[in-house]
N, C-alpha and C positions, 0 to 999 in steps of 0.2 A: 224601536229596533229597525223598523222597515224604512228601506230609501226607495227614491223612484225607479231605481233599476232593478228592484227585487219583487218577486211574486211570494205570496204567502200560501202555504198549504197548512191545513189543521188535520191533524189525523188522530185517531183514537187508538191507542195502544193497549192490548190486554195485558194483564200482570204476567201471563206466561210468556208473552213476547218482549217485555220490557228491557230486559238485559241485552237481546239481540239487537233491538232498535235501537236503544241509546248507545250502545257499542259503535254502530255505523255512525251515528250522528257525531259522536266524539272523534272518531278516527277519522272521518272526513271533514271535521270542524265545520260543519253545518251551524249556521246561527239558528237559535230556537229558543223558545219561551215554554216552560210548563204552565199550561192555562188552568188546568183544573185536574183534581184527583178525585174520582169517583169510586169511593170505597164500596158502596153498595153495589157495584157492577165490576169491581176489580179493573178500572180503566185509568190510563192516564191520559189525558187531552194535550196534546203537543202541537205548538205552531212552529212551522219550519219556514226559514226564510232562504231563498235562493235566488242567485243571480240569474236573469232571464237570458242573457248572452253567454253563459257558461254552461256548454252542453254537459260536461261531467257531472254538475250537481243536478241538472235536470235527470240525468240518466240514474243518479243516486237515489233520486225521489220514486223514479219507477220502480226501481229495485226494492225500495221500502214498501210501496204500495202492493207490489207483487207478493212480498213476503206476508204481508197482512191478509191480502186475499187468500193466499194458499192456507194460511192459519185459520181463516175463517171457513173455508170450505172443510177443512179437517176437523175442526170443533163441532160443527154443525152436522156432519156427516155421522157423527157418533149417535146424533139423537133419531135417526130414521128407524120408524117402527118396523118397515118391511124393507129388505135389501133387494131392491128393483133389479140390480145386477144378476143375482141368482135367479130370479123368476123366470 
């Protein structure tokens, strides 16, 4: 599915974010492949293909990464033993 003018980005999407991320992918008509479903970790591994010269697609990819980073911070902040913000 990859052509010479495209870049590939592989992302791991947690089940909690699957609908949000796939909605963006479908809405923006990004080419993609579902590479793997990791049931034991509740993850979907997706390869996204975007045009190197198309800045909108690069921006969309950055937005997706940002959402996943924010989710990661939210998800793992719940596991803090000591809330250092209040100390």
